[in-house]
C-alpha positions in Angstrom: 130.5 35.9 34.7 128.8 32.6 33.7 125.2 32.5 32.7 123.3 30.6 34.7 119.8 28.8 33.1 116.7 30.5 34.0 113.8 28.4 35.8 111.9 28.3 32.5 114.8 26.8 30.3 115.3 24.4 33.3 111.9 23.1 32.9 111.9 22.8 29.2 113.2 19.1 29.0 111.0 18.2 31.5 108.0 19.6 29.4 109.3 18.0 26.3 109.5 14.5 28.0 105.5 15.0 29.1 104.8 16.3 25.8 106.2 13.0 24.4 104.9 10.7 26.8 101.6 12.2 26.2 101.8 11.6 22.6 102.9 8.2 23.0 99.6 7.6 25.2 97.5 9.1 22.7 99.0 7.0 20.0 98.6 3.9 21.8 94.7 4.9 22.8 94.0 5.1 19.1 95.6 2.1 18.2 93.5 0.2 20.6 90.4 2.1 19.7 90.7 2.2 15.8 92.7 -1.5 15.2 91.3 -4.6 16.3 94.1 -7.1 17.0 93.9 -10.9 16.8 91.2 -11.0 14.6 92.1 -14.3 12.7 93.3 -16.0 15.9 89.6 -15.3 17.4 87.8 -16.6 14.5 90.1 -20.0 14.8 89.3 -20.2 18.2 85.7 -19.8 17.6 85.6 -22.7 15.1 87.9 -25.0 16.9 86.0 -24.4 20.3 82.3 -24.9 18.6 83.5 -27.9 16.6 85.0 -29.7 19.9 81.8 -28.9 22.1 79.7 -29.9 19.2 81.3 -33.4 18.8 81.4 -33.7 22.6 77.3 -32.9 22.7 76.7 -35.3 19.8 78.7 -38.3 21.5 77.1 -37.8 24.7 73.4 -37.7 23.3 72.5 -41.2 23.8 73.7 -41.0 27.5 72.0 -37.3 28.1 69.7 -38.6 30.5 72.1 -40.9 32.8 74.4 -37.8 32.5 72.5 -34.7 33.2 69.1 -36.0 33.4 66.5 -38.1 35.2 68.3 -41.2 34.8 71.3 -40.3 37.3 69.0 -40.7 40.3 71.9 -41.8 42.2 73.1 -38.1 42.1 69.9 -37.0 43.6 71.6 -36.3 46.7 73.8 -33.7 45.3 70.5 -31.3 44.8 70.5 -30.4 48.3 73.9 -29.4 47.9 73.6 -26.9 44.9 75.3 -23.6 44.8 72.3 -21.8 43.1 68.5 -22.1 43.7 68.3 -22.6 39.8 71.4 -24.7 39.0 69.0 -27.7 38.2 66.4 -25.9 36.6 66.8 -27.3 33.4 69.1 -30.2 33.8 69.5 -32.6 36.3 68.0 -35.9 38.3 64.7 -33.6 39.1 64.3 -32.7 35.6 62.0 -34.5 33.1 63.6 -36.6 30.2 61.5 -34.5 27.6 62.8 -31.2 29.0 66.5 -32.5 29.5 66.3 -33.4 25.5 64.7 -30.2 24.2 67.2 -28.1 26.0 70.1 -30.5 24.9 69.1 -30.0 21.4 68.6 -26.3 21.9 72.3 -26.3 23.2 73.6 -28.5 20.0 71.8 -25.8 17.8 73.7 -22.9 19.8 76.8 -24.5 19.5 76.8 -25.1 15.9 75.5 -21.4 15.3 78.6 -20.1 17.2 81.1 -22.7 15.4 79.7 -21.2 11.8 79.6 -17.7 13.1 75.7 -17.0 12.4 74.4 -14.2 14.9 77.7 -15.3 17.0 77.1 -12.7 20.2 73.7 -14.3 20.6 75.1 -17.8 20.0 78.0 -17.3 22.2 75.9 -16.1 25.4 73.4 -19.1 24.8 76.0 -21.5 24.4 77.6 -20.1 27.7 74.5 -20.2 29.6 73.0 -23.7 28.9 76.6 -25.3 29.0 77.3 -23.9 32.4 73.8 -24.9 33.4 74.3 -28.3 32.1 78.0 -28.9 33.3 76.8 -27.7 36.9 73.9 -29.7 37.1 76.0 -32.9 38.2 79.2 -31.4 39.6 80.8 -35.2 39.4 81.5 -34.5 35.5 83.3 -31.2 35.8 86.7 -31.1 34.9 89.2 -28.6 33.8 88.0 -28.3 30.6 84.5 -27.4 31.6 86.2 -24.4 33.3 88.5 -23.6 30.5 85.3 -23.4 28.4 83.2 -21.3 30.7 85.7 -18.3 30.9 86.7 -18.4 27.0 83.1 -18.2 26.0 82.8 -15.3 28.5 85.7 -13.9 27.0 84.6 -14.5 23.3 81.1 -12.3 24.2 83.7 -9.2 24.4 85.9 -10.8 21.0 84.7 -10.3 17.6 85.1 -13.6 16.6 82.7 -13.7 13.5 85.5 -11.7 11.7 86.5 -14.1 9.5 85.2 -17.6 8.1 81.6 -17.0 9.6 78.0 -15.9 7.8 78.3 -12.9 9.8 81.3 -11.7 8.0 79.8 -12.6 4.9 76.3 -10.6 5.8 78.6 -7.7 6.5 80.3 -7.8 3.5 77.1 -7.8 1.5 76.0 -5.0 3.6 78.9 -3.0 3.1 78.5 -3.7 -0.8 75.1 -2.7 -0.7 76.1 0.8 1.0 78.7 1.6 -1.5 76.3 1.0 -4.4 73.7 2.9 -3.0 71.6 -0.1 -2.8 70.9 -0.5 0.7 67.7 0.6 2.4 66.6 3.3 4.6 67.0 1.2 7.6 70.1 -0.3 7.0 71.5 2.9 6.3 70.4 4.1 9.8 71.6 0.7 11.4 75.3 1.2 9.6 75.5 4.8 11.1 74.8 3.7 14.2 77.3 0.8 14.4 79.9 3.1 12.9 79.4 5.2 16.0 79.9 2.1 18.1 83.0 0.8 16.7 85.3 2.7 19.1 83.6 0.8 22.0 83.0 -2.3 20.0 86.9 -2.3 19.2 88.0 -1.6 22.3 85.9 -4.5 24.1 87.3 -6.8 21.6 91.1 -5.8 22.3 90.6 -5.7 26.1 88.9 -9.1 25.8 91.5 -10.6 23.7 94.1 -9.4 26.3 92.3 -10.7 29.3 92.0 -14.2 27.6 95.8 -14.2 26.8 96.8 -13.2 30.5 94.4 -15.8 31.7 96.1 -18.9 29.5 99.5 -17.8 30.7 98.6 -17.5 34.3 97.2 -21.2 34.0 100.2 -22.3 32.3 102.5 -20.6 34.8 100.6 -21.7 37.7 100.4 -25.0 36.4 104.1 -25.2 36.1 104.8 -24.2 39.7 102.4 -26.7 41.2 104.3 -29.5 39.0 107.8 -28.4 40.1 106.8 -29.0 43.8 106.3 -32.8 42.9 109.1 -35.1 43.4 108.1 -37.0 40.2 108.6 -33.9 38.4 111.7 -32.9 39.9 113.6 -36.1 39.1 111.9 -36.4 35.6 109.7 -39.4 36.1 106.1 -37.7 36.2 105.4 -38.6 32.7 105.8 -42.4 33.2 103.1 -43.2 35.9 100.0 -42.0 34.3 100.5 -43.7 31.2 100.6 -47.0 33.3 97.3 -46.2 34.6 94.4 -48.4 32.5 92.1 -45.4 32.8 94.5 -43.1 31.1 95.8 -45.7 28.6 93.5 -46.1 25.6 96.3 -47.4 23.4 98.7 -49.6 25.7 101.2 -50.6 22.9 101.4 -46.8 22.2 102.0 -45.7 25.9 104.6 -48.8 26.4 106.6 -47.6 23.2 106.4 -44.0 24.6 107.7 -45.2 28.1 110.2 -48.0 27.1 113.0 -45.7 27.3 114.3 -43.4 29.9 115.5 -40.7 28.2 112.3 -39.6 26.3 110.5 -39.7 29.5 112.6 -37.4 31.0 112.9 -34.9 28.4 109.0 -34.7 28.1 108.9 -34.4 31.7 111.1 -31.4 31.7 110.0 -29.5 28.3 106.3 -29.7 29.8 107.4 -27.9 33.0 109.5 -25.8 31.1 107.4 -24.9 28.3 104.6 -24.0 30.7 106.4 -22.3 33.2 108.1 -19.8 30.5 105.5 -19.5 28.3 104.2 -16.0 28.9 108.0 -14.8 28.3 108.1 -16.7 25.0 105.2 -15.1 23.5 106.9 -11.8 23.8 109.5 -12.9 21.0 108.5 -13.6 17.5 111.1 -16.6 17.2 110.6 -18.0 20.8 106.9 -18.0 20.1 107.1 -20.3 17.9 109.2 -22.6 19.8 106.7 -22.0 23.0 103.5 -23.0 20.8 105.3 -26.2 19.3 105.8 -27.1 22.4 102.5 -26.4 24.0 100.8 -28.0 20.9 102.9 -31.4 21.4 102.0 -31.5 24.9 98.5 -31.1 24.2 98.7 -33.7 21.4 100.3 -36.2 23.4 97.8 -35.9 26.4 94.8 -36.1 23.7 96.1 -39.4 22.1 98.4 -41.1 24.9 95.8 -40.2 28.0 92.6 -40.4 26.2 91.6 -36.6 26.6 90.9 -35.3 23.4 88.4 -33.0 24.3 90.2 -31.4 26.9 93.4 -31.2 24.2 91.6 -30.0 21.7 89.9 -27.1 24.0 93.2 -25.9 25.2 94.9 -25.8 21.7 91.8 -23.5 20.8 93.0 -21.3 23.6 96.6 -21.5 22.2 95.3 -20.5 18.7 95.1 -16.7 19.5 98.7 -16.7 19.9 99.6 -17.7 16.4 100.3 -14.9 14.3 97.8 -13.5 11.7 100.2 -13.7 8.9 100.2 -17.6 9.5 96.3 -17.6 9.4 96.3 -15.5 6.1 99.1 -17.8 4.4 96.8 -20.7 5.2 93.8 -18.9 4.4 95.3 -18.1 0.7 96.4 -21.7 0.5 93.1 -23.2 1.3 90.8 -20.9 -0.4 91.4 -22.0 -3.9 90.6 -25.5 -2.9 87.5 -24.7 -1.0 86.2 -22.6 -3.8 86.8 -25.4 -6.4 85.0 -27.9 -4.2 82.1 -25.3 -3.6 81.8 -24.9 -7.0 81.5 -28.3 -8.0 79.2 -29.0 -5.4 77.1 -26.2 -6.7 77.1 -27.5 -10.3 76.1 -30.7 -9.2 73.4 -29.5 -7.1 71.5 -27.3 -10.0 72.3 -30.3 -12.3 70.1 -32.3 -10.2 67.3 -29.8 -10.1 67.4 -29.1 -13.7 63.8 -30.3 -15.1 64.0 -32.8 -17.9 61.8 -32.4 -20.8 60.1 -35.1 -22.7 61.6 -36.8 -25.5 60.5 -35.6 -29.1 59.1 -38.4 -31.2 61.3 -39.2 -34.3 59.9 -37.1 -37.4 58.1 -34.9 -35.3 59.1 -31.0 -34.7 58.9 -29.3 -31.5 56.5 -26.6 -31.3 59.2 -24.5 -28.7 60.6 -21.9 -30.7 64.6 -22.2 -31.0 64.9 -18.8 -29.0 63.0 -20.3 -25.9 60.0 -18.1 -26.2 56.4 -19.8 -26.1 54.6 -20.6 -29.2 52.5 -18.1 -30.6 48.7 -18.7 -29.9 46.9 -18.8 -33.2 44.5 -15.9 -34.0 40.5 -16.2 -34.2 39.3 -16.0 -37.8 37.7 -12.6 -39.0 
């Protein structure tokens, strides 16, 4: 007579698999709630995005009134087609030049604070609102880089972009040192306890925003590749040739001629741009293919920025791609650059302090100084008894 397994024994493998799955889910949740991923990439994203926007705003400062102010009178008919009632409240052809200048300067300051990481979340929110207000005041100047900046700033609101290379990171380090040494004030200690309780939620928000931005960038590249392969010029390998023959997209005609004078480089560049974008999400999943994909994407955007005269678009796209670079790469770069930066900073501090050192009057020959050698003030004469 053979022994047949009981109902309880038959359920044991399924229960073990369920427990293992539950344990894996708990470990994944713990990792999401306790560890912040991509902090170096998020910090570099903040710096490169802020620097690009800052240069763009400073370059266009003399033309602010013609682009987004009252001098753009030719675009006043667009005022009736505003998508929102408040769309042209602080920028636009119906706003005074003084108001446009004031808000433009506020936007420059907000972008500067965002770039250096000073009160980063507030600076990010202010940059997002004012930049969106400015670009939507006149839709003629909108392009894909403005759309990209807008959703990057939305994701940056949730990410901890201040973790490295920022004034906020230095302030956090000083507060932690004060807490460990017992020199922190009562308010600082209470605020630190409140922030410690919020850490899991902040970490989860950072990881979710980082994953959302990565997925959004991958969708942009895949959608761009799918649109490209529908065109005949992309299929026959000549699409790169055509835009470089347009004067508007050829700031360096000799360089454009050199890049398109041979057929093979044009065909390779055309197909490489399509395949790099189409398979970008898959290449990001493998450490070796990720390097290949990033090199191809960086080369593509660098070529667009130089050959087609679109530097701001290329720099902003490269800022978004920076979140895919591994933290080890950023750490190696930081270890290589930080000693040089520290030496330069120390030298500038010495020069600055030397310039602020007061110059004492020269002592005449043969006279003795009344200042003691130990630096103390000379003794006062005593009154006669």
